[in-house]
C-alpha angles and dihedrals in degrees: 000000000000122000125201124212107227092166094107091052094045094047096050106041134084124201097021093087097120096053093044091046089055092047090047094051091046096048098027094230122156125202120237116200128221132203121349102027116229144172129221109206133183106227096177140349092290100012129097138178128204111201115191122187106235102163111172095024123110127207098264089053094058128069132186124200130183116193125167104311097341130093115196124189117190134187122193113184111212118215116242112243092202120109106264109232096183127061114225109233094179128012109198097153108084110224099174127128119267143182122198119186124198123189112225124213120236115295094011110137135183112247099181149312136232137183118217133154094352093308125114110209120198115189117208131183132191111226113185113197118242090245089060098045120101113259136192118250114206118230116226125222094231093246096095118114120265125237112289120230114226113203117214117223119225115249 
């Protein structure tokens, strides 16, 4: 039997969680994150939060860009120009540049971002326009008057 790896789609989309949860349950696939590690959380019915582990990065070294239906988070670690006094014997903390892209569903907007305790939090919300929301259509009783025809008189 063929298996399809949906992990790249599941890892980089926001707002499609119901669809991908169903597909994951059906296929039994799990997503494995890369660098930097991150979480995608649902914080409300139409609210989401992406948390990216950016230990060692400061605010000026991070950038967040939302364009059309793509959210791009970049980190560019700047080299210290100071003279290093200590020699690094083991470097286990990755300080390399990264770019992480997330595909956003229709009507998902970035509300804000914050950096705290080495985690970059990006808050998202889905705002469906009134014209796209479902609406109730009243059913008439059939006794309402039909459209009247107005005749125009010749001048």
